[in-house]
C-alpha positions in Angstrom: 46.5 17.3 85.7 44.9 20.2 87.4 42.7 18.6 90.2 40.3 20.4 92.8 38.9 17.6 95.4 37.2 19.9 97.8 33.9 21.8 97.4 30.3 21.9 98.7 28.2 22.7 96.0 25.2 21.2 97.8 23.8 19.3 95.0 21.0 17.4 96.7 19.3 20.8 98.1 19.9 22.5 94.2 21.3 19.8 91.8 21.8 22.7 88.8 24.0 24.6 91.1 27.5 22.5 90.6 26.8 23.6 86.7 28.6 26.9 87.9 31.0 25.3 89.3 31.5 23.5 86.6 32.0 26.0 84.0 34.3 27.7 86.2 36.4 24.9 86.4 36.4 24.2 82.9 37.5 27.9 82.6 40.5 28.0 84.6 41.6 24.6 83.1 40.9 22.3 85.7 40.0 18.7 84.2 38.9 16.8 87.7 37.1 18.0 90.1 35.5 16.0 93.5 32.1 16.7 95.2 32.4 16.6 99.0 29.2 17.6 100.5 29.2 17.8 104.4 28.2 14.4 105.6 24.8 14.8 107.6 25.1 15.3 111.7 22.4 14.4 114.3 22.4 17.5 115.7 23.3 19.8 113.3 21.0 21.3 110.6 23.9 23.9 108.5 23.2 24.7 104.9 26.3 22.9 103.4 25.7 19.7 104.9 23.4 16.5 103.2 19.9 16.5 104.5 19.4 14.0 107.1 18.6 10.7 105.3 19.4 12.0 102.5 23.1 10.3 101.4 22.0 8.0 98.8 19.9 10.7 97.2 23.2 12.5 97.1 25.7 9.8 95.8 22.9 9.3 92.8 22.8 12.8 92.3 26.3 13.0 91.7 26.1 9.8 89.7 24.1 12.1 87.4 26.2 14.8 87.1 29.1 12.9 86.1 27.1 11.1 83.2 25.9 14.8 82.2 29.6 15.9 82.3 31.4 12.8 80.8 33.6 14.1 78.2 33.8 17.6 79.6 34.4 17.2 83.1 35.8 14.4 85.3 33.8 14.4 88.3 34.1 12.4 91.6 32.1 11.1 94.3 33.5 12.4 97.6 32.2 13.0 101.0 33.7 15.9 103.9 33.2 13.7 107.3 33.5 15.3 110.2 35.2 13.1 112.4 35.2 12.7 116.9 35.2 9.1 118.6 31.6 10.2 119.6 30.1 9.9 116.3 31.8 6.7 114.9 28.2 5.1 114.6 26.9 8.1 112.3 30.4 7.7 110.3 30.1 4.1 109.8 26.3 4.6 109.2 27.1 6.7 106.3 30.4 4.8 104.9 28.8 1.3 105.2 26.2 2.1 102.5 27.9 3.9 100.2 30.9 3.7 98.2 32.5 7.3 97.5 35.7 7.6 95.4 37.5 10.2 98.0 36.8 10.2 101.8 37.7 13.9 103.7 38.4 13.2 107.6 37.9 16.8 108.9 38.1 18.8 112.3 34.9 20.5 113.2 34.4 20.5 116.9 32.3 23.5 116.8 30.0 21.8 114.4 29.3 18.6 116.4 27.0 20.5 119.0 26.8 17.7 121.8 30.3 18.6 122.5 29.8 22.0 123.5 33.3 23.3 122.9 32.2 27.1 123.1 31.2 26.4 127.1 34.6 24.9 127.6 37.3 27.6 129.2 39.7 26.9 126.4 42.2 29.5 125.2 43.6 29.5 121.8 46.2 27.1 122.5 44.3 25.0 124.4 41.2 25.0 121.5 44.2 24.4 118.9 45.8 21.6 120.7 42.1 19.9 121.2 41.8 20.5 116.9 44.9 18.8 116.7 44.3 15.9 118.6 41.1 14.8 117.4 42.6 15.3 113.6 45.1 13.1 114.9 42.7 10.4 115.5 41.2 10.9 112.2 44.6 9.9 110.9 45.1 7.0 112.8 41.1 6.0 112.5 41.7 4.3 108.5 38.4 5.9 107.6 39.5 7.9 105.0 41.8 9.1 101.7 42.5 12.9 103.0 43.1 14.9 106.3 41.8 18.2 105.4 42.7 21.4 106.6 44.2 20.4 109.8 44.9 24.3 111.2 41.8 25.0 110.6 41.1 26.1 114.4 42.6 29.5 112.9 39.2 30.1 111.3 37.3 29.2 114.6 39.1 31.7 116.4 37.3 34.6 114.5 34.2 33.2 115.8 32.5 36.1 118.0 32.6 32.8 121.0 36.2 33.0 121.2 36.6 37.1 121.8 36.6 36.2 125.6 39.0 34.0 125.6 41.5 35.8 123.1 45.0 35.1 123.5 48.4 34.7 121.1 48.6 31.5 119.5 51.6 29.7 119.8 51.9 27.4 117.0 55.6 25.9 117.9 53.9 24.7 120.8 51.8 22.2 118.7 54.3 20.8 116.4 54.9 17.7 118.4 51.3 16.9 117.7 51.3 18.1 114.2 54.4 15.5 114.0 52.4 12.3 114.6 49.8 13.8 112.2 52.2 14.0 109.8 53.3 10.3 110.6 50.3 8.7 110.9 49.8 10.5 107.1 52.4 9.6 105.5 52.3 5.8 107.4 48.3 5.3 105.9 49.6 6.5 102.5 46.9 9.7 103.3 47.4 12.9 101.4 47.5 16.1 104.0 45.0 18.8 102.6 46.6 22.1 101.2 43.3 24.2 101.5 42.9 27.7 100.2 39.6 28.3 101.7 40.0 31.0 104.2 42.7 32.8 102.3 40.4 33.1 99.6 37.9 35.3 102.0 40.2 36.7 103.7 42.6 37.6 100.5 45.3 37.0 102.6 47.8 34.2 101.7 49.1 33.5 105.5 45.6 32.0 105.9 46.5 29.3 103.4 46.0 26.1 105.4 48.4 24.3 106.5 50.5 26.8 107.7 53.9 27.2 106.0 55.6 25.9 109.4 53.6 22.6 108.8 53.6 22.3 105.1 57.7 22.5 105.5 57.7 19.7 108.1 55.4 17.7 106.0 57.3 18.2 103.1 60.6 17.3 105.2 58.7 13.6 106.0 57.7 13.1 102.6 53.9 13.9 102.7 51.7 13.4 99.9 49.5 16.7 99.1 46.0 17.6 97.9 44.4 20.5 96.7 40.7 21.6 98.0 39.6 25.2 97.0 37.1 24.2 99.7 34.9 26.0 97.8 31.0 27.1 98.7 30.5 29.3 96.0 31.2 28.8 92.5 34.0 31.1 92.1 36.7 30.0 94.4 36.5 26.9 92.5 40.0 26.2 91.4 41.2 29.3 93.4 44.7 30.6 93.8 46.0 27.6 91.9 48.7 29.7 90.0 49.6 31.2 93.4 50.5 28.0 94.9 52.3 27.4 91.4 54.7 30.2 91.6 55.5 30.6 95.5 57.3 28.2 97.6 56.9 25.9 99.6 53.5 25.8 98.2 54.8 24.7 94.6 56.5 21.3 96.0 53.3 20.9 97.6 51.1 21.1 94.4 54.0 19.5 92.5 53.0 16.2 94.6 48.9 16.3 93.9 49.0 17.2 90.1 51.6 14.1 89.5 
């Protein structure tokens, strides 16, 4: 079964917007999708987040969408949770009141404003390690079904705030932390997300998350994978699935998801 379990149609702000996402999914032979708009953050008003105080409305809206597309497209209720130990009260407030089908755990240290991540004197390797260690805590927390885009730090480097700290990233130096993340994912019977958002936006297959070196290590450890387009635009729903099916190591990874 073809499934896309990561998308941001912002259904509270615009409930009808999902219709275009659904149309593309059906056109591309995808049988099941999961809506995963971002959880609210007290100090963030990003446009792809559920508005403050509206998580229950978000869930109700997705339930209505499920009814609307019954028999046409299976729609799951999900959410993307930005993990960090300092916001556990916010995370628990969301999870304790709602029953989600699928919970993505992600590391967006640049979105949690009180961390003031850009003011710290990080070079690329230091920031990568900080992001990875946060993903490790997320994997160990027990909150999530899937850990999303663990090497998203590559996207953060494109932010202008990092130009003054621009150094070469030595990815191999971080494999000890990556290995611990993979072990935690395996131990807790979770999935590691294969995310194509940055690759689609840059038209560069080297930007698929996780990177080749991480994916091969995950496969060696028999970690299960999930697929997420991370689509913020309807045309990206299910994108690059054909590429993943035709190229290793992605082919082996996507098969663990669709089976």
